[in-house]
C-alpha positions as CSV (number, residue, x, y, z in Angstrom):
1,X,-3.8,-24.6,-6.7
2,X,-4.2,-24.8,-2.8
3,X,-3.7,-21.7,-0.5
4,X,-0.6,-23.2,0.8
5,X,0.9,-23.7,-2.8
6,X,-0.2,-20.0,-3.7
7,X,1.5,-18.7,-0.5
8,X,4.7,-20.6,-1.2
9,X,5.0,-19.7,-4.8
10,X,4.4,-15.9,-4.4
11,X,6.1,-15.2,-1.0
12,X,9.3,-13.0,-1.4
13,X,8.4,-12.4,-5.1
14,X,11.5,-10.9,-6.7
15,X,9.8,-10.2,-10.2
16,X,8.7,-6.7,-11.2
17,X,5.1,-5.9,-12.0
18,X,5.4,-6.5,-15.6
19,X,7.0,-9.9,-15.2
20,X,4.6,-11.1,-12.6
21,X,1.2,-9.7,-12.8
22,X,-0.4,-12.1,-15.4
23,X,1.2,-15.2,-13.8
24,X,-0.2,-14.0,-10.4
25,X,-3.7,-13.4,-11.8
26,X,-3.6,-16.9,-13.5
27,X,-2.6,-18.5,-10.1
28,X,-5.3,-16.6,-8.4
29,X,-7.9,-18.0,-10.8
30,X,-6.4,-21.4,-10.4
31,X,-6.9,-20.9,-6.6
32,X,-10.5,-20.0,-7.0
33,X,-11.3,-22.5,-9.7
34,X,-12.3,-20.1,-12.2
35,X,-11.4,-19.5,-16.0
36,X,-8.5,-17.0,-16.9
37,X,-8.8,-14.4,-19.7
38,X,-8.5,-15.8,-23.1
39,X,-8.8,-14.6,-26.7
40,X,-12.3,-15.8,-26.9
41,X,-13.2,-13.5,-23.9
42,X,-11.2,-10.5,-25.0
43,X,-14.3,-8.1,-25.5
44,X,-15.4,-8.9,-22.0
45,X,-12.5,-10.2,-19.8
46,X,-8.9,-9.8,-20.5
47,X,-5.3,-8.5,-19.7
48,X,-4.3,-5.2,-20.7
49,X,-7.6,-3.5,-21.4
50,X,-7.0,-0.1,-23.2
51,X,-8.8,2.8,-21.5
52,X,-8.8,6.6,-22.0
53,X,-7.7,8.0,-18.5
54,X,-9.8,10.8,-17.1
55,X,-7.7,13.9,-17.8
56,X,-4.5,11.9,-18.6
57,X,-4.4,10.3,-22.0
58,X,-4.4,6.7,-22.7
59,X,-3.6,3.9,-20.2
60,X,-4.0,0.0,-19.6
61,X,-6.0,-1.8,-16.9
62,X,-3.9,-4.7,-16.0
63,X,-6.9,-7.0,-15.9
64,X,-10.5,-6.2,-16.5
65,X,-13.8,-8.0,-16.5
66,X,-16.7,-6.0,-18.1
67,X,-19.4,-4.6,-15.6
68,X,-17.5,-6.3,-12.7
69,X,-13.9,-5.3,-11.9
70,X,-10.7,-3.5,-12.8
71,X,-7.5,-4.8,-11.4
72,X,-4.3,-3.0,-11.2
73,X,-1.0,-4.3,-10.1
74,X,2.3,-2.6,-8.7
75,X,5.6,-4.3,-8.0
76,X,6.1,-5.6,-4.5
77,X,6.0,-3.0,-1.8
78,X,4.9,-0.2,-4.1
79,X,2.3,2.2,-3.2
80,X,-1.1,0.6,-3.5
81,X,-2.9,3.9,-3.1
82,X,-1.1,5.1,-6.1
83,X,-2.3,1.9,-8.0
84,X,-6.0,2.8,-7.0
85,X,-5.5,6.4,-8.2
86,X,-4.4,5.1,-11.4
87,X,-7.2,2.6,-11.7
88,X,-9.8,5.2,-10.9
89,X,-8.5,7.3,-13.9
90,X,-9.6,4.4,-16.1
91,X,-12.9,3.7,-14.3
92,X,-15.2,5.7,-16.6
93,X,-13.6,4.1,-19.7
94,X,-14.0,0.7,-18.2
95,X,-17.8,1.4,-17.7
96,X,-17.4,2.0,-13.8
97,X,-16.9,-1.6,-12.5
98,X,-18.3,-2.0,-9.0
99,X,-14.7,-3.7,-7.8
100,X,-11.6,-1.9,-8.1
101,X,-8.8,-4.2,-7.0
102,X,-5.0,-3.2,-6.5
103,X,-2.3,-5.7,-5.6
104,X,1.4,-5.9,-5.4
105,X,1.3,-9.9,-5.1
106,X,1.7,-9.7,-1.3
107,X,-1.4,-7.6,-0.8
108,X,-4.8,-7.4,-2.4
109,X,-7.0,-4.6,-1.6
110,X,-10.7,-5.1,-3.0
111,X,-12.5,-1.5,-3.0
112,X,-16.0,-1.8,-3.5
113,X,-17.6,1.0,-5.9
114,X,-21.4,0.1,-5.8
115,X,-23.9,2.9,-6.9
116,X,-25.5,4.3,-3.9
117,X,-23.4,2.5,-1.3
118,X,-20.6,3.6,0.6
119,X,-17.1,2.4,-0.7
120,X,-15.4,-0.5,1.5
121,X,-11.8,-1.7,1.5
122,X,-11.2,-5.4,2.1
123,X,-7.4,-6.1,2.4
124,X,-6.1,-9.5,2.1
125,X,-2.7,-10.3,2.8
126,X,-0.9,-13.2,1.2
127,X,0.0,-15.2,4.3
128,X,-3.9,-15.0,5.1
129,X,-5.3,-15.7,1.7
130,X,-6.4,-19.2,2.7
131,X,-8.5,-18.0,5.7
132,X,-12.2,-18.7,4.9
133,X,-13.5,-15.0,5.2
134,X,-10.6,-14.1,2.6
135,X,-11.5,-16.9,0.2
136,X,-15.0,-15.6,0.4
137,X,-14.1,-12.2,-0.3
138,X,-11.9,-13.5,-3.4
139,X,-15.0,-15.3,-4.6
140,X,-16.6,-11.9,-5.4
141,X,-14.1,-11.8,-8.1
142,X,-14.7,-15.4,-9.0
143,X,-18.5,-14.8,-9.2
144,X,-17.7,-11.8,-11.6
145,X,-15.5,-14.0,-13.7
146,X,-18.0,-17.0,-13.9
147,X,-21.0,-14.6,-15.0
148,X,-20.4,-14.1,-18.6
């Protein structure tokens, strides 16, 4: 999938979170040329990873790669700060991944969460996803996916 194809497919997305997030993530993997979660990777890389929320019961991370990232989606134009708060309540149960990613299919925010380093936020807008610097940031995720 090319950046242009990705943008055309996801601009003006009318779908709600539940109906779009797996499709969006699969397309993101196609854009980066990396594998998607599958039954054979369920223990290390999957959709809907169950997690005990810190102080809030049970929840589900939308996409998870052990020791690398947690990914939480929200519907278009929803508060990504709330998505980050939700993902942070899962972080301990997800073994504190170094990348916390939130997305509404129009915006991807990558929050670094490395030990002994200040956190950074890298925001990628859908219309800018094909820019070399943004593709490089997304390759951080693809690096995580290809390391099994």
